[in-house]
C-alpha positions as CSV (number, residue, x, y, z in Angstrom):
1,M,29.3,73.8,108.0
2,R,31.5,74.7,105.1
3,P,35.2,73.9,105.4
4,L,37.5,76.9,105.9
5,P,39.6,77.9,102.9
6,G,42.9,76.1,103.4
7,A,41.2,73.4,105.5
8,D,42.8,70.0,105.1
9,R,40.8,66.8,105.3
10,S,43.9,64.6,105.4
11,D,45.7,63.6,108.6
12,R,48.5,66.1,108.0
13,V,47.8,69.7,109.2
14,D,49.9,72.6,110.3
15,V,47.7,73.6,113.2
16,A,44.8,71.9,115.0
17,V,42.5,74.4,116.8
18,I,40.3,72.9,119.5
19,G,37.1,74.8,120.0
20,A,35.0,76.3,117.3
21,G,33.5,79.2,119.2
22,V,34.1,82.8,118.2
23,V,37.8,82.8,119.2
24,G,38.7,79.3,117.9
25,S,36.9,79.9,114.6
26,A,38.6,83.3,114.2
27,I,42.0,81.8,114.9
28,A,41.4,79.0,112.5
29,W,40.1,81.4,109.8
30,E,43.1,83.6,110.0
31,L,45.5,80.7,109.9
32,A,43.8,79.2,106.9
33,R,43.8,82.6,105.2
34,T,47.5,82.7,105.5
35,G,47.9,79.3,103.8
36,R,48.2,77.0,106.7
37,R,46.5,73.6,106.7
38,V,44.1,73.9,109.6
39,R,41.9,71.4,111.4
40,L,39.1,72.9,113.6
41,I,37.9,70.4,116.2
42,D,34.6,70.8,118.0
43,A,31.7,68.5,118.6
44,A,29.2,71.4,118.6
45,P,30.7,74.4,116.6
46,G,29.5,77.8,117.6
47,S,28.3,76.8,121.1
48,G,29.9,76.9,124.5
49,A,31.5,80.1,125.5
50,T,30.3,81.8,122.3
51,W,26.8,82.1,123.8
52,A,28.0,83.5,127.1
53,A,28.3,87.1,125.9
54,G,25.4,87.2,123.5
55,G,27.6,88.7,120.8
56,M,28.5,91.8,122.8
57,L,32.0,93.2,122.6
58,G,32.0,95.4,125.7
59,V,35.5,96.7,126.0
60,A,35.3,98.9,129.0
61,G,32.2,97.3,130.6
62,E,34.1,94.3,131.8
63,H,37.1,96.3,133.1
64,R,38.0,95.9,136.7
65,Q,40.4,98.1,138.8
66,G,43.9,96.7,138.6
67,E,43.4,95.3,135.1
68,E,44.6,98.2,133.1
69,E,46.8,96.0,130.8
70,A,43.8,93.8,130.0
71,L,41.8,97.0,129.2
72,A,44.5,98.2,126.9
73,L,44.5,94.9,125.1
74,A,40.7,94.9,124.8
75,R,40.8,98.4,123.3
76,A,43.5,97.4,120.8
77,A,41.5,94.4,119.8
78,A,38.3,96.4,119.3
79,A,40.2,98.9,117.1
80,V,41.3,96.2,114.6
81,Y,38.1,94.1,114.8
82,P,36.4,95.9,111.8
83,D,39.5,95.1,109.7
84,F,39.1,91.4,110.7
85,L,35.4,91.4,109.8
86,A,36.3,92.8,106.4
87,T,38.2,89.6,105.6
88,L,35.1,87.4,106.2
89,P,32.8,86.4,103.4
90,G,29.4,87.9,104.0
91,A,30.7,90.1,106.8
92,D,28.3,92.9,105.7
93,G,25.5,90.8,107.2
94,V,27.0,90.3,110.7
95,G,25.3,93.4,112.1
96,Y,28.4,94.8,113.9
97,E,27.8,98.3,115.2
98,T,29.9,100.6,117.2
99,V,27.6,102.5,119.6
100,P,28.1,104.3,122.9
101,T,27.6,102.3,126.1
102,L,26.2,103.8,129.3
103,L,27.9,102.4,132.4
104,L,26.4,103.0,135.8
105,G,28.1,102.6,139.2
106,V,26.1,101.7,142.3
107,D,26.9,100.7,145.8
108,G,25.0,99.1,148.7
């Protein structure tokens, strides 16, 4: 695993991020990009919760009644995600696509 730009191998860092899944790595990347000294701590980077969603960013598919604020946040995050990807080296190879999703409702 290559160190993040701005990563610091000394004992002095500005921020320690615990957990190198998708979220922790993204936070560490953005902090390092802005010039902070970052330590990313994880015994098994890229595992854990990262595998739970299988790479899917399903904004509306996870929505539950009464969670409108969470849905609004998810939509806002999805809107800026392509801009975030553009900051990553090699992002053209990540395979991110925006495609329609068919959601079905069933009952007993």
